[in-house]
C-alpha positions in Angstrom: -0.1 -0.1 0.1 2.9 2.5 0.9 4.7 1.9 -2.3 1.2 2.1 -4.2 0.4 5.5 -2.7 4.2 6.8 -3.7 3.3 5.7 -7.5 0.6 7.5 -7.2 2.0 10.8 -5.9 4.6 11.1 -7.7 2.6 11.4 -11.3 0.2 14.1 -9.2 3.1 16.1 -7.8 4.8 16.0 -11.1 1.4 17.8 -12.6 1.4 20.3 -10.1 5.0 21.2 -10.4 4.2 21.5 -14.6 1.2 23.6 -13.9 3.0 25.7 -11.4 6.0 26.2 -14.2 3.4 26.8 -17.0 2.0 30.1 -14.7 5.6 31.2 -14.1 6.3 31.1 -17.5 2.7 33.0 -18.7 3.1 35.7 -15.7 6.6 36.1 -17.2 5.8 36.7 -20.8 2.5 38.9 -19.7 5.1 41.0 -17.3 7.7 40.9 -20.6 4.7 42.4 -22.7 3.5 44.7 -20.3 6.7 46.6 -19.6 7.4 46.1 -23.7 4.2 48.3 -24.0 4.7 50.5 -21.4 8.5 51.3 -22.8 6.9 51.6 -26.4 4.0 54.2 -24.4 6.8 56.2 -22.6 9.1 56.6 -25.6 5.9 57.8 -27.9 5.4 60.3 -25.3 8.7 61.5 -25.2 8.8 61.9 -29.3 5.5 63.6 -29.4 6.7 66.1 -26.7 9.9 66.7 -28.5 8.2 67.6 -31.6 5.8 70.1 -29.7 8.3 71.6 -27.9 10.2 72.0 -30.9 8.0 73.1 -33.9 5.5 74.8 -31.6 7.1 76.4 -28.8 9.5 79.3 -28.6 11.3 82.0 -26.4 11.2 81.2 -22.4 8.6 78.8 -22.9 10.4 76.4 -24.9 13.5 76.6 -22.8 11.5 75.8 -19.8 9.5 73.0 -21.7 12.9 71.2 -22.8 14.4 71.6 -19.3 11.1 69.7 -18.0 11.3 67.3 -21.0 15.2 66.4 -20.4 14.0 65.6 -16.9 11.2 63.2 -18.2 13.6 61.6 -20.5 16.1 60.7 -17.5 13.3 59.5 -15.3 12.5 56.9 -18.3 16.1 55.7 -18.6 16.2 55.0 -14.9 13.1 52.7 -15.7 14.7 51.0 -18.7 18.3 51.4 -18.4 19.1 48.6 -20.5 17.1 49.8 -23.7 18.6 51.8 -26.0 15.6 53.8 -27.4 15.4 55.9 -23.9 18.9 56.8 -24.3 18.6 57.8 -27.9 15.7 59.9 -27.2 17.5 61.6 -24.3 20.0 62.4 -26.2 17.9 63.8 -29.2 16.1 66.0 -26.7 19.2 67.2 -25.1 20.7 68.2 -28.4 18.0 69.8 -30.0 17.9 71.6 -26.6 21.5 72.7 -27.1 20.9 74.1 -30.3 18.0 76.1 -29.0 19.8 77.2 -25.7 23.1 78.3 -27.1 26.5 79.4 -25.1 28.0 77.3 -22.4 25.2 75.4 -21.4 24.5 74.6 -25.1 27.9 72.6 -24.8 27.4 70.8 -21.6 24.0 69.6 -22.7 25.5 68.4 -26.2 28.3 66.5 -24.2 25.7 64.6 -22.0 23.8 64.1 -25.5 26.9 62.4 -26.7 27.5 59.9 -24.0 23.5 59.2 -24.2 24.2 58.5 -27.9 27.3 56.4 -27.0 25.3 54.7 -24.3 22.6 53.6 -27.0 25.3 52.3 -29.3 27.0 50.0 -26.6 23.2 48.4 -25.8 22.1 48.4 -29.2 23.3 50.0 -32.3 20.5 49.0 -34.8 17.9 50.5 -32.4 15.8 53.0 -34.2 17.3 51.8 -37.5 20.8 53.2 -36.3 19.5 56.5 -35.0 22.0 56.8 -32.6 24.7 56.7 -35.4 22.7 59.4 -37.3 22.2 61.8 -34.2 25.7 61.4 -32.9 26.8 62.1 -36.3 24.8 65.0 -36.5 26.2 66.3 -33.3 29.9 65.6 -34.1 28.9 67.9 -37.3 27.2 70.7 -35.9 29.3 71.3 -32.3 32.6 73.6 -32.7 36.0 71.6 -32.9 38.5 71.4 -30.4 39.3 73.4 -28.1 35.7 74.5 -27.9 34.2 71.7 -28.4 34.5 68.0 -29.9 33.4 68.6 -33.2 35.0 66.5 -35.6 34.0 66.6 -39.5 35.8 63.2 -40.3 33.9 61.0 -37.5 30.9 62.8 -38.4 31.3 61.3 -41.7 32.1 57.9 -40.2 28.9 57.9 -38.0 26.4 59.0 -40.9 27.5 56.5 -43.1 27.0 53.6 -40.5 23.7 55.0 -40.0 22.8 55.3 -43.6 24.2 51.6 -44.0 21.6 50.6 -41.3 18.8 52.4 -42.8 19.5 53.3 -46.5 15.8 54.5 -47.4 15.3 56.4 -44.1 13.9 59.9 -43.8 17.0 60.9 -40.8 19.8 58.9 -42.4 19.6 60.7 -45.9 18.8 64.2 -44.6 21.7 64.2 -42.2 24.1 62.8 -44.7 22.8 64.9 -47.1 23.8 67.9 -44.3 26.9 66.6 -44.0 27.5 66.8 -48.0 26.3 70.5 -48.1 28.8 71.3 -45.0 31.5 69.8 -47.3 30.2 71.9 -50.2 29.4 68.6 -52.0 26.3 70.3 -53.4 25.1 68.1 -56.6 26.3 64.8 -54.4 23.8 66.0 -51.8 20.6 66.4 -54.2 20.3 62.8 -54.2 20.1 62.0 -50.6 17.7 65.0 -50.0 15.1 63.7 -52.7 15.8 60.1 -51.0 14.9 61.9 -47.7 11.8 63.8 -49.0 10.4 60.7 -50.7 11.3 58.4 -47.8 8.3 56.4 -46.2 6.9 57.8 -42.8 8.7 56.7 -39.7 6.8 53.6 -38.2 6.1 53.3 -34.5 9.5 52.0 -32.7 9.4 49.0 -30.6 
């Protein structure tokens, strides 16, 4: 009788364990899906706010809004430090803010933006179709060179071409590479990339 009880108990115990494991797997997958959705929602919010602040605000209102948006981007990074996308948006927000603010404060923001893009590249260089390469390349192109800043045309070209190789038909990759060519006075060559940027498909939601 004792042996029969043990033999009967084992399959029941095994079934219970299997059910628990299945529930854990479902719970983990659900949690990951929820986190992914929340991350997507927060980064889309940052993108939307960046567009509104950049194109619909000006003066002191714009400066104040950018300062608040930088803080929001940093909070998103704290929640999702292992995702490249919040780092990219933080860098974009800071670099745009730097262009609006100007002066010594702008250089500090540009340096912080550079670190954000480099962090994103370390996590996932292909995130947002190579946006970190493109944005960092644009930063190197527009920031003053040494001794005032870290601007470097050669580095800009290298980064922009990497971004273009990842997203050859994208709006940003073509526009900013065209901007680099204009900077280098290669006007005829830049026309092809500007045309591709104009005819590029709309940006899909990143995830």
